[in-house]
N, C-alpha and C positions, 0 to 999 in steps of 0.2 A: 415275842423275844425278849428276852433280858440278855444283855452283857453286862461281865462284869471283871476287872483284868484284863482285857483285852480277848474273852474267851464268851462263846454263845454256845448255851446250856442247850440250846437245839439246833438241829439240822437248818438249814435253808429251804426253803420249798422246791422240793420236786428232788432232794438228797438224802439220799440214804442214813438212817440214822446210827451211830455206834456205839460198842461196847469200850472200844479199849482207846480210846481217843475222841476229846470232843473239838469239835472244829473252833477253829481260831478267825481271827481277822489279823488285818496286818496293824501294826502301831498307829493309833490317833494321828501322833507327830510326822506320816506319811502326808500329811496338805502343808508340812513346812519344808519336811525333804525333796517334796515335789516341784518347791518354786526354783528349782535350778532346769530343771526341764520345761519348763511353763515361758520363763526368761530365754532357754534357746529358741522355744519354738517361736516365739515375739522377735526377732531381730528381723525378721523381714519386713514386718511392720512396722517395727521402727524405722528401718530405712525408705520404706516406703515413707512414713509419717515426716523425716526431713526431708524427701522429694515435698510435700505437700507444703509444709513450713516455709519454702524457700518461695515456694507460688502464694504464699498467703493465704493459705487456706488450713491453718493452725486445727480450726474444729476439726475439719475429714481428720488430722492425722491422729488428735485423740481418741474421737472415734473408730477409728481403723486399730490405732492399739490397746485400746479399752477392751474392743469384742476380744480379739484374739488374745488375751488377758485373760476373761471372765471365761470364755473358753475350755482354755486349758486349764481355769482351776477349777470346771463341773465336770471336765474328765478325768479328772484327779477324785474328785467327790464319787462320780459312781463308777470307778474303779474300788473305791473303797468302800465300798457299801454293795457293790458284787462279785467281791473274791475274800473267800475262805481257804482255808486249808486244813487237812486234817492228819497230825503222823500217829502210823498206826505201826503194831510190833517189827513190821517186815516192809512198810510201804509208805511214804503219802501223798495224798491224794491233794489236788486244788480245784475248786470249780473260778470260775466267772464267767463273766457276759451278763448281760440283764437280758435283752432279746433274744437273742442267740443262745443258750446256756452250755457251756464247754465245761467237763469235767474230766480231768485226767489224773490217772494213778501210773507213780514212776515206781516200781517194787527197788528197794536198799540194794538188791544182786545187781541192777542195770545200772546201778549211778556208779560211774568211774570215778568222777572229779568233783568236789565240791567245792566253791570259789566263792569267798569274801569277800564284798566291796566296800572302803568306806567313802562316799565322798565329803565334799568340805562342810555341806549341810549336814549330812551324818555323821559325822563326828561332832557335832557341837552336841549334838543329844545324844549322842553313845544308842545310835542305831546301825543296822548294817544292809546289804541288800546279798541274798545266797541263792546263787546261782548252781543248777544242778546238771549234769553234764553227763548222757551216758552214749557207747558206742554210736548211736544214730545222729550226735549231733557232729560228730569228726566233719564230716561233710557237708552240713546244712550251716547258716550262717545263723540260727535261731537256736537261744537256749533251749535244752527241753524243758526247761520249767525255773524259777525263779522265785523268790520273796524279798518283796522291793525295800519292806520296811522292818525288821524286826530288830528286839533287842541284840546288843552286840553278844551276852552273857547265852540267848537264845539260840542265835547262830550258831555259836563254838560248840554248844549242846547238840543240837541236829550234826553237827558233821561227827561228834564224837559218837554218837549213837549208833549212823549210820556206819562209820568204820568197825564201830565192833561188831555189829551184824553181820558183815565183811568177815571178821576174824573167828567170826563161829561163835560170839559169847551174848548172850542175851541179855538185854537192860532195858528197861522199860521206861518208855520218853515219861517229862521229858531229862533223867537225870544223864549225866555222865557219864563213861565208865568211871569206874574206880578201880583200887589196886587187886592186881590180880589180874585183873583184865589184857589180853593180848592184844587189843586193841589201845596204840599209845594215848592220851587224850590232850591238848593244848596245852596245857599246862605242863606235863612232863613233856613232851617237842619243846617248850622254849628254855627248858631247863638243862638241856643241851647244848654244846660251844657251837655256834654258828661255822659253816663249812664253810664261808664267804660271808666278807662285808665290803660294805663300799663307804669309806669314811669321808671326811669334805673334802682332803685333797686327791683324793681321787675320785672324787664324782666331781670337780671343778677339771682335774687332766680330762673325763672323759667328755668333760661338755666342750672342750676346745678342741679334741679330735673330732668333733659330730656337727663342725664347720659345714655352711650350708648356705646355699642362694634362694632356699625356697620363698625364704620369705621376698624376696624379691619378686617373684614370679605372684607369688598371694596379692601382693600390693601394686602390681601392674591387671592383673585381672580386675581387681577393687575398682583402681583408677578408670579403666576402661567401660568399667559397669557402671559405677556411679557416681563417677568425677563430675558428669555436667550439673547433678542432681546434689552433688558438692559444694562443687563452684570451685574444685580447683582440680589439678591433675597431675603430679610431682615428676610426671612423666614429658609433661611438655616444657622445651626451653622458655616458656615463654612466662614458664608459672616461676620460673627460676630469675626468670630475666625482672620479671614485676618485684620480686623481693631484694632485688641487688638495687634498683633504682633508688629503692628507699635509703640508702646508704651512698650516698657520691660518689665519695671515695673508694669502696670497697667495690661499685662497679667499675668505676676506670682501673683499678689495681689490675681487676679480674679478665677487661678485656686483655689493660697492655702486657698481662703474665697469663697466655693459656695454659702454657704447662701446667702452673698450680693450680688450675679449675682441674685438669684432670689427674695430677696426684689428689687431690680433695675428692677426687672419684673414687677413684679408687681405694683411697683408704675409708671411705666411704662402704663402696660395697665389702672389701674385709672385716669392718665392725659391724656391719649388717649379716656375715657368714657366721663370726664367732657370738652376736645375739642371739642367731636362729639356733646353734647349737645349745647355746645355755639352755635359753627358754623350754626345749623339746628335753634335756636333758635332767636338768635339774630336779624340777616338778616329778617327773617319771622314776627316776632312781632314789629319788632320796629316800633315805635310810634302810637302803637293800641289805636286807640276810636273805643268807640262803642255810637251810640246815635239814641235816638228815632227821628224816623220820622212818619210821617203823616201815612202811614201804616205798619210801622216796624219797623225794625233796620238800622241803615249805617254802614257798618263795613271801617274803615280805616288802613292800618297797610303796615310794609314793609321798609327796609332800602333802598336795590338795586332796588329792582321792586314792585311799589308803586302800593298798589289794594285798590280800592273804591268801594263795593259790596254795594246795598241793598238789604236785606233780608223781604219780604214781610209775616207779621206775618199770612199772611191767608192758606201761602203754608206750616206753617210747622206743621210738622207729631208728634211730638215729642223731650221730652228733654231729658239729656244726661250726667249724672254728675261723672266724672270719678276722680281715687282719687287713691292714691300707699300711702305704710307702711308711708314711709318720710313725705309724703305730708300732709298724715290724722293726722299725730301725732304735724305735724307743724301748723293744722288746716287749708290747701289751697286745693280747688279744681279746676278742668277742665270743663267748661260748654260748651256742643253743643248742636245745635240744628239740627233734623234732617228735613230736610227739600223736595221739589218738584224741589228746583235748585240744582242744582251741588256748591260746592267752589274748590280752585284753587284742582289738581290731578285728576279732575271727581268723588268725592268723593259730595254726597250728605249730608253730615254733616258739617255743618258752626262754626268753633269755635268763639265763643260770648266774651270767656273770660277765656284765657290760664292758670293764677292761680289767682284763689279768694280765697275769705274768703266766709261762707255761707249766713250772712249776705250780704255782696255783690251778691251772687248769689239769695238770695232771692228778691234783690231791682231789678236782671234783669228780672225776672221771673214776681213780680209786675206791670214792665211795657208790661211785656206782657198780662197781666190780667189773670195771672194762679198762683193760690195757692202756698205757699212754698211750699217745702217737710219736712213733719213731721217726726220728731226722732224716729226709730226702738223701736216698746216696744212690751208689750206680744200681742197688737193685733194682729201683722204680723203673715203670716204662713208661716211654711218652707216646704220643699222637704222630704221627708220619708227618713229615711237611708236607704233605699233600694238603695238611690243613690249612695252610697257607695258601700254597698254589691252588687249591678250586676256590680259595675263598675271594682270590681275585681276580681269576676267572669268574665267578659271579659277579665280581663288583664291577667288570669291566663291561660285562653285558648291559648291567643296570644301570651303572652313570653314564654307559657311554647312548644307552637309547633314548636314556634321559636328554642328556645334553646334545643330541641330534637334532632330539624334535623342539627342541625350545630355541636351539638357535636358529633352524632353519625357522618356524616360527615368525620371528622374528623380522629375520631378514625377509619373509615374504610381507607381513604388517611393514615395515618400511616404504619395500617397493609401492605397495599399492596406496599410501599417503602422499609418495610422491616425493619423500624425503634425500631417496639415493634413485640416481638414477641405471644403475649397473649393479648386480650381486654383490656385495662386500666381502671378500673371503677374509680379508684381514680380520675384523669384525669377527664373522663368521667361527672360527678359527678361535678367536681369545673367548667368546662366549663358550663354547665347545669345551675351551680348554678348560677356565672355570666349572664350569659344572661335573665334567667326567671327569678329568684328572687328576683336581685336586680332594673330593672327595675318596676315590680309590684309593688315591699314595696315601691319606693319612687310614683307612680304612685296613691298608696292607700293613701299616705300619703297627699299627694296633693288634691287628690278630699275629704281628710277627710275635711281640713282645706276648701277649699272649700264650704263643707256642713255647715259648723260653720258658716259661711256668708249670707249665700242664704236666703232670705226671699219676702215674696210678699204680694201683699196686693190691694183689690179693694176698693179704697178712691172717693167714689161717683161718680163722672163721669170719672174717671179715674185710670190709672190701674200702680202701682208702683210694679218695680220690682227690687232688687239688687241682683247685682252676684258677684263673686270672691272675693279673700282673696289678692292677691297679686297687680293688677290692678283691683281694685274695679270701680263697678260703676252702678247707679241708675237710671233707666229707670222713665220716667214720659210719660205716652201713655194714651194722651188721650182716652175715647172707642171708639168717632166718627170717630176717623182716622184709625179703626183697617180694614180691606178690606175683612181678613178671619181670622179662626182659624182652626188648623188640629190640629187631634190627632194622633200621631204616637204614636204605640209600637214594638219591637223586640221582636224577641224570647227572650231572658233575662227577657225582660221587662213584660212578660207575666208570666215567670214563678213567677217572686214579684211580680206581682200584682200593678204593675204602670204603666203609662205612661208620654208621655209628649205632652204638648202644643206648637204649634207655630203658631203663631202671624203675618200675613202678613200686612204689612203699607209699604206706596208708599213712594219712596225717600231711600234715607238713603245708608248705603253701600252694602244693597242687599234685594231681598224680603225674607220678613219672617226671617228678620235679628233678631228678639224677640221673646221670650216666655219662658216659666217653663220646669224643666224636674222632674221625680220622684216625679209626683203627684199622690195620689191613686185611682185608675182605677174606684171607686164607685162615685169617687165626682169628675173628672175631666169632664163628662160631662155637669153637672150642672152648673160648673164654666164657661165653654163656654156660657152654653145659655144665662149667668148674662152677660158676655162679650157682645155679638152681639145682646143681647135684649136691652140694655144701649147702643148701639153704633148706 
């Protein structure tokens, strides 16, 4: 077997030869681009190594980390030697495995999405990872196929070749589509003016709106898991007392002015929340550009990992507009499209505008040949007031049962241990009230706020649904995308004469992800027939 220019002149053992295309390997620099995955696989060994070093057994730590790194590098080598692919006129054939050989052929006609990703290491050496998705991958968590490390030029050629084939033109691999082709090449798509762009000001604003305390929860989990091994726990008051004790005047001041400590803690939490938003948003949405292509949208974004995704409009199932209290008052929204293909994180919801105005969203929807979202007025319908009362009834039963059981158990334990001579009804009532009444009251208030903002409307050939009061979302669902409509009622719903309508839509975060609640039972079947008859 001889190799030249990354191509193999003979097919590997057990694979048929071909006259239309030679078998190719991944780029040799796949060893370099695989270092990131090798380091991610070794993080557990690194934490274990820190523990052994703290115990004075450094040799075990170095051996543990070394074994994991060597095993990761060997796996990269074996994958490189065992993986090959061949591009034919109408399909791509991939072979992998050493002991168990796997050969997969994916016809171009079945490929719906060709996504190109470039991680930091890929970008340094101008390589890319290509992911192929078919209709079978919509409900799966794995790609139908991927080429981990090939040149960026080759990745673009493959995407143009597949798009040209689906457009009905014939292009011999690896030549990209030329003038006169019905399929648009990558260069031609880049010449189009972007439909939506995130500049630095908009990106920073989106980061501020992405306030989250998730990092606090993550640090708490790490402290609980590895705090003893690392020798500190930032959530232990003794940790901060020990630090402040090194600064005598500071410790005395903090003890005398505890309100300052409280303010400092609140400011720290707020700072952590904004920092989390910046860390999550800027690397992900850096350089965000959305362009219109012949068949859909092309989205490019990413600071460290650059993703280049084509979103065919014929696979779009719904459009979802999100906003929150601050975003809404500032006139900004987030727009996603629910597709049969998957976005980063194995989700079928593709972000096409992380932070946009109503006019910008209307422009994007116009490029999709969809009408803009109308303002909510009296023509929109809302759920019945039983949306709140039925929930209140359920909360009373749930938390009342929990409160009754916990408060009674506490009294029984205290009686058995001799802490009290008789049943303390005052304490029992306080515990019962804290467990039963407070959550029920809060839940009812939130439910009422949600009720005030819920609306739905059949708008010609689409169904519009607005839900939520804090994170409000507006769903635009074409009727011909509805796969099923299920009427659901529980015991409490029957008492109040209401029912829920769950709509089955392919793709997205899950089947039957959309629906409306607390609809009059005498009207819900007529609504279901309207939605399904027009679908």
